[in-house]
C-alpha positions as a Markdown table, in Angstrom:
| # | Residue | x | y | z |
|---|---|---|---|---|
| 1 | Unk | 81.7 | 98.0 | 116.4 |
| 2 | Unk | 79.5 | 101.0 | 116.6 |
| 3 | Unk | 79.6 | 102.6 | 120.0 |
| 4 | Unk | 78.4 | 106.0 | 121.2 |
| 5 | Unk | 80.3 | 108.2 | 123.6 |
| 6 | Unk | 79.3 | 108.9 | 127.1 |
| 7 | Unk | 76.8 | 111.7 | 127.7 |
| 8 | Unk | 78.4 | 114.8 | 129.2 |
| 9 | Unk | 76.9 | 117.1 | 131.9 |
| 10 | Unk | 77.1 | 120.8 | 131.5 |
| 11 | Unk | 79.8 | 122.4 | 133.7 |
| 12 | Unk | 78.0 | 125.7 | 134.3 |
| 13 | Unk | 78.5 | 126.7 | 137.9 |
| 14 | Unk | 75.3 | 128.7 | 138.4 |
| 15 | Unk | 71.7 | 128.9 | 137.3 |
| 16 | Unk | 69.4 | 126.0 | 136.6 |
| 17 | Unk | 72.1 | 123.3 | 136.4 |
| 18 | Unk | 73.5 | 124.2 | 139.8 |
| 19 | Unk | 70.1 | 124.0 | 141.4 |
| 20 | Unk | 69.5 | 120.6 | 139.8 |
| 21 | Unk | 72.7 | 119.3 | 141.2 |
| 22 | Unk | 71.9 | 120.5 | 144.7 |
| 23 | Unk | 68.3 | 119.2 | 144.6 |
| 24 | Unk | 68.6 | 115.9 | 142.6 |
| 25 | Unk | 72.3 | 115.1 | 142.8 |
| 26 | Unk | 73.1 | 115.9 | 139.2 |
| 27 | Unk | 73.0 | 113.5 | 136.2 |
| 28 | Unk | 75.0 | 110.4 | 135.7 |
| 29 | Unk | 76.8 | 109.2 | 132.6 |
| 30 | Unk | 75.4 | 106.4 | 130.5 |
| 31 | Unk | 76.9 | 103.0 | 130.8 |
| 32 | Unk | 77.2 | 101.0 | 127.6 |
| 33 | Unk | 76.9 | 97.3 | 127.3 |
| 34 | Unk | 77.9 | 94.9 | 124.5 |
| 35 | Unk | 75.8 | 92.1 | 123.1 |
| 36 | Unk | 77.3 | 89.1 | 121.2 |
| 37 | Unk | 75.0 | 86.7 | 119.3 |
| 38 | Unk | 75.4 | 83.6 | 117.1 |
| 39 | Unk | 72.6 | 82.5 | 114.9 |
| 40 | Unk | 71.8 | 79.4 | 112.8 |
| 41 | Unk | 71.9 | 80.6 | 109.2 |
| 42 | Unk | 69.2 | 78.1 | 108.2 |
| 43 | Unk | 66.6 | 78.6 | 110.9 |
| 44 | Unk | 67.6 | 82.2 | 111.8 |
| 45 | Unk | 67.3 | 81.2 | 115.5 |
| 46 | Unk | 69.7 | 82.8 | 118.0 |
| 47 | Unk | 71.7 | 79.8 | 119.3 |
| 48 | Unk | 74.3 | 81.6 | 121.4 |
| 49 | Unk | 74.2 | 85.0 | 123.2 |
| 50 | Unk | 76.5 | 86.8 | 125.5 |
| 51 | Unk | 76.1 | 90.0 | 127.4 |
| 52 | Unk | 79.3 | 91.9 | 128.5 |
| 53 | Unk | 80.6 | 95.2 | 129.5 |
| 54 | Unk | 81.8 | 97.7 | 126.9 |
| 55 | Unk | 85.5 | 97.1 | 127.5 |
| 56 | Unk | 85.3 | 93.4 | 126.5 |
| 57 | Unk | 86.6 | 92.6 | 123.0 |
| 58 | Unk | 84.8 | 90.7 | 120.3 |
| 59 | Unk | 87.2 | 87.8 | 119.6 |
| 60 | Unk | 87.4 | 86.5 | 123.2 |
| 61 | Unk | 83.7 | 85.9 | 123.1 |
| 62 | Unk | 83.7 | 83.4 | 120.2 |
| 63 | Unk | 84.8 | 80.4 | 122.2 |
| 64 | Unk | 82.2 | 81.0 | 124.8 |
| 65 | Unk | 79.5 | 81.4 | 122.1 |
| 66 | Unk | 80.5 | 78.0 | 120.7 |
| 67 | Unk | 80.4 | 76.4 | 124.1 |
| 68 | Unk | 76.7 | 77.3 | 124.3 |
| 69 | Unk | 76.0 | 74.9 | 121.5 |
| 70 | Unk | 75.7 | 71.3 | 122.6 |
| 71 | Unk | 78.8 | 69.3 | 121.8 |
| 72 | Unk | 76.8 | 66.5 | 120.1 |
| 73 | Unk | 75.4 | 69.0 | 117.6 |
| 74 | Unk | 77.6 | 69.3 | 114.5 |
| 75 | Unk | 78.5 | 72.8 | 113.2 |
| 76 | Unk | 79.4 | 72.9 | 109.5 |
| 77 | Unk | 80.9 | 76.4 | 109.4 |
| 78 | Unk | 81.3 | 79.6 | 111.5 |
| 79 | Unk | 81.1 | 82.9 | 109.7 |
| 80 | Unk | 82.4 | 86.1 | 111.3 |
| 81 | Unk | 84.2 | 89.3 | 110.4 |
| 82 | Unk | 87.9 | 90.1 | 110.4 |
| 83 | Unk | 87.9 | 91.0 | 114.1 |
| 84 | Unk | 87.8 | 87.2 | 114.9 |
| 85 | Unk | 90.9 | 86.4 | 112.8 |
| 86 | Unk | 92.9 | 85.3 | 115.9 |
| 87 | Unk | 94.5 | 82.0 | 116.9 |
| 88 | Unk | 92.1 | 81.4 | 119.8 |
| 89 | Unk | 89.1 | 81.8 | 117.5 |
| 90 | Unk | 90.4 | 79.5 | 114.8 |
| 91 | Unk | 91.5 | 76.9 | 117.3 |
| 92 | Unk | 88.0 | 77.0 | 118.9 |
| 93 | Unk | 86.4 | 76.6 | 115.5 |
| 94 | Unk | 88.7 | 73.7 | 114.5 |
| 95 | Unk | 88.1 | 72.0 | 117.9 |
| 96 | Unk | 84.4 | 71.8 | 116.9 |
| 97 | Unk | 85.2 | 70.4 | 113.5 |
| 98 | Unk | 83.7 | 73.4 | 111.7 |
| 99 | Unk | 85.0 | 75.4 | 108.8 |
| 100 | Unk | 86.0 | 79.0 | 109.5 |
| 101 | Unk | 84.8 | 81.6 | 107.1 |
| 102 | Unk | 86.7 | 84.6 | 108.4 |
| 103 | Unk | 88.4 | 87.1 | 106.1 |
| 104 | Unk | 92.1 | 87.6 | 106.9 |
| 105 | Unk | 93.3 | 91.1 | 107.6 |
| 106 | Unk | 94.9 | 93.1 | 104.8 |
| 107 | Unk | 98.4 | 92.8 | 106.3 |
| 108 | Unk | 97.9 | 89.1 | 107.3 |
| 109 | Unk | 100.8 | 86.8 | 107.2 |
| 110 | Unk | 100.9 | 83.0 | 107.4 |
| 111 | Unk | 100.9 | 81.4 | 110.9 |
| 112 | Unk | 103.1 | 78.7 | 112.1 |
| 113 | Unk | 101.2 | 75.5 | 111.2 |
| 114 | Unk | 101.4 | 74.0 | 114.7 |
| 115 | Unk | 97.6 | 73.7 | 115.3 |
| 116 | Unk | 94.6 | 72.7 | 113.3 |
| 117 | Unk | 93.2 | 76.2 | 113.5 |
| 118 | Unk | 96.5 | 77.7 | 112.2 |
| 119 | Unk | 96.5 | 75.3 | 109.2 |
| 120 | Unk | 92.8 | 76.1 | 108.4 |
| 121 | Unk | 93.6 | 79.8 | 108.6 |
| 122 | Unk | 96.5 | 79.5 | 106.2 |
| 123 | Unk | 94.3 | 77.7 | 103.8 |
| 124 | Unk | 92.0 | 80.7 | 103.8 |
| 125 | Unk | 94.9 | 83.2 | 103.4 |
| 126 | Unk | 96.3 | 81.6 | 100.3 |
| 127 | Unk | 93.2 | 81.8 | 98.0 |
| 128 | Unk | 92.4 | 85.2 | 99.5 |
| 129 | Unk | 95.8 | 86.5 | 98.3 |
| 130 | Unk | 95.6 | 84.7 | 95.0 |
| 131 | Unk | 92.1 | 85.8 | 93.8 |
| 132 | Unk | 91.6 | 88.9 | 96.0 |
| 133 | Unk | 89.5 | 89.6 | 99.0 |
| 134 | Unk | 86.4 | 90.5 | 97.0 |
| 135 | Unk | 86.3 | 87.4 | 94.9 |
| 136 | Unk | 87.1 | 85.2 | 98.0 |
| 137 | Unk | 84.1 | 86.6 | 99.9 |
| 138 | Unk | 81.8 | 85.7 | 97.0 |
| 139 | Unk | 83.3 | 82.3 | 96.6 |
| 140 | Unk | 83.3 | 81.4 | 100.3 |
| 141 | Unk | 79.7 | 82.6 | 101.0 |
| 142 | Unk | 80.9 | 85.3 | 103.4 |
| 143 | Unk | 77.9 | 87.4 | 102.5 |
| 144 | Unk | 75.7 | 85.1 | 104.6 |
| 145 | Unk | 77.1 | 86.9 | 107.7 |
| 146 | Unk | 74.6 | 89.7 | 106.8 |
| 147 | Unk | 71.9 | 87.6 | 108.3 |
| 148 | Unk | 73.5 | 87.9 | 111.7 |
| 149 | Unk | 73.6 | 91.7 | 111.2 |
| 150 | Unk | 69.9 | 91.6 | 110.4 |
| 151 | Unk | 69.2 | 89.6 | 113.5 |
| 152 | Unk | 71.2 | 92.1 | 115.6 |
| 153 | Unk | 69.0 | 94.8 | 114.2 |
| 154 | Unk | 65.9 | 92.8 | 115.1 |
| 155 | Unk | 67.1 | 92.4 | 118.7 |
| 156 | Unk | 67.5 | 96.2 | 118.9 |
| 157 | Unk | 64.0 | 96.8 | 117.6 |
| 158 | Unk | 62.6 | 95.5 | 120.9 |
| 159 | Unk | 64.4 | 98.4 | 122.7 |
| 160 | Unk | 67.8 | 100.0 | 122.7 |
| 161 | Unk | 67.8 | 100.7 | 126.4 |
| 162 | Unk | 67.9 | 98.5 | 129.4 |
| 163 | Unk | 65.5 | 99.0 | 132.3 |
| 164 | Unk | 67.5 | 97.2 | 134.9 |
| 165 | Unk | 70.4 | 98.8 | 136.7 |
| 166 | Unk | 72.1 | 95.8 | 138.3 |
| 167 | Unk | 74.3 | 93.9 | 135.9 |
| 168 | Unk | 72.9 | 90.5 | 136.6 |
| 169 | Unk | 69.4 | 91.7 | 136.0 |
| 170 | Unk | 70.6 | 93.3 | 132.8 |
| 171 | Unk | 71.8 | 89.9 | 131.7 |
| 172 | Unk | 68.4 | 88.4 | 132.5 |
| 173 | Unk | 66.7 | 91.2 | 130.6 |
| 174 | Unk | 68.8 | 90.6 | 127.5 |
| 175 | Unk | 68.2 | 86.8 | 127.7 |
| 176 | Unk | 64.5 | 87.5 | 127.8 |
| 177 | Unk | 64.7 | 89.6 | 124.7 |
| 178 | Unk | 66.5 | 86.8 | 122.9 |
| 179 | Unk | 63.8 | 84.4 | 124.0 |
| 180 | Unk | 61.1 | 86.8 | 122.7 |
| 181 | Unk | 62.9 | 87.2 | 119.4 |
| 182 | Unk | 63.3 | 83.4 | 119.0 |
| 183 | Unk | 59.6 | 83.1 | 119.7 |
| 184 | Unk | 58.8 | 85.5 | 116.9 |
| 185 | Unk | 61.1 | 83.6 | 114.5 |
| 186 | Unk | 59.4 | 80.3 | 115.5 |
| 187 | Unk | 56.0 | 81.6 | 114.4 |
| 188 | Unk | 57.2 | 81.8 | 110.8 |
| 189 | Unk | 59.8 | 83.4 | 108.6 |
| 190 | Unk | 59.5 | 84.3 | 104.9 |
| 191 | Unk | 61.0 | 81.7 | 102.5 |
| 192 | Unk | 63.0 | 83.3 | 99.7 |
| 193 | Unk | 64.2 | 81.3 | 96.7 |
| 194 | Unk | 66.7 | 82.6 | 94.1 |
| 195 | Unk | 65.6 | 81.5 | 90.7 |
| 196 | Unk | 68.4 | 83.2 | 88.8 |
| 197 | Unk | 70.8 | 86.1 | 88.5 |
| 198 | Unk | 70.5 | 88.8 | 86.0 |
| 199 | Unk | 73.2 | 89.7 | 83.6 |
| 200 | Unk | 73.6 | 93.5 | 83.3 |
| 201 | Unk | 73.0 | 94.8 | 79.8 |
| 202 | Unk | 71.8 | 91.6 | 78.3 |
| 203 | Unk | 68.6 | 90.8 | 80.2 |
| 204 | Unk | 69.6 | 87.1 | 80.6 |
| 205 | Unk | 69.4 | 84.9 | 83.6 |
| 206 | Unk | 71.7 | 82.1 | 84.6 |
| 207 | Unk | 70.9 | 79.5 | 87.4 |
| 208 | Unk | 72.3 | 80.3 | 90.8 |
| 209 | Unk | 74.7 | 78.1 | 92.6 |
| 210 | Unk | 73.3 | 75.5 | 95.0 |
| 211 | Unk | 74.7 | 76.1 | 98.5 |
| 212 | Unk | 73.4 | 72.7 | 99.8 |
| 213 | Unk | 71.7 | 72.0 | 103.1 |
| 214 | Unk | 74.6 | 72.7 | 105.5 |
| 215 | Unk | 74.1 | 74.0 | 109.0 |
| 216 | Unk | 75.9 | 77.3 | 109.3 |
| 217 | Unk | 76.6 | 79.5 | 112.3 |
| 218 | Unk | 76.9 | 83.3 | 111.7 |
| 219 | Unk | 78.3 | 85.4 | 114.5 |
| 220 | Unk | 77.8 | 89.1 | 115.1 |
| 221 | Unk | 79.5 | 90.7 | 118.1 |
| 222 | Unk | 78.9 | 94.1 | 119.6 |
| 223 | Unk | 77.9 | 95.9 | 116.4 |
| 224 | Unk | 75.5 | 97.9 | 118.5 |
| 225 | Unk | 75.5 | 98.7 | 122.2 |
| 226 | Unk | 72.7 | 98.9 | 124.7 |
| 227 | Unk | 72.7 | 101.9 | 127.1 |
| 228 | Unk | 71.6 | 101.8 | 130.6 |
| 229 | Unk | 69.8 | 105.0 | 131.7 |
| 230 | Unk | 71.3 | 107.3 | 134.2 |
| 231 | Unk | 69.4 | 109.0 | 137.0 |
| 232 | Unk | 66.2 | 110.5 | 135.9 |
| 233 | Unk | 65.5 | 114.1 | 136.8 |
| 234 | Unk | 62.2 | 115.6 | 137.8 |
| 235 | Unk | 61.1 | 118.5 | 135.6 |
| 236 | Unk | 61.6 | 121.9 | 137.2 |
């Protein structure tokens, strides 16, 4: 998560800053909000979105994001970063019948196999230890999570600040931006096809692996924050 600190106000007791405080009431600190999104890896459409305060963690939002997808729609896999390597996240993914592509933490230990999510997580931990985290990420297709990061950047391109001051209106403003971004995506997206991978030093190409036509869900949570503006001051 990338979060900026709160803006500080100068503590000078006299001069221009003191006159501004007496006349306009001084400046207010910025309030940061978090956005959590889940996209369909195939269509690049934002299928789940959540708007929270800055003190909300990433992992607790994953079950709520999954609840926004209709129960009758099948989810093949859920890809997220190591912050979602928790029991609740794995249990929520297993409850939807999806495969979790979440890298275990460096000091991860096997969990007690008392739930379907714990068993699936141990199945991830064993090959990750055997072949290493780097090879496991290539083998599991973890790199596809980068599309969620790209979509998060696209959402921020609309604007990184919120115009509304009330929290409920801020939620509506964020949902409107998600709808606008999905509208842009529906107009058309580039189709990229990999024809081969180059071998360094030999100039040869070998066919790329076929990933199939699975429906994949990529989750990105609070990698950037939206700031609400403080009180605006009139120029003196």
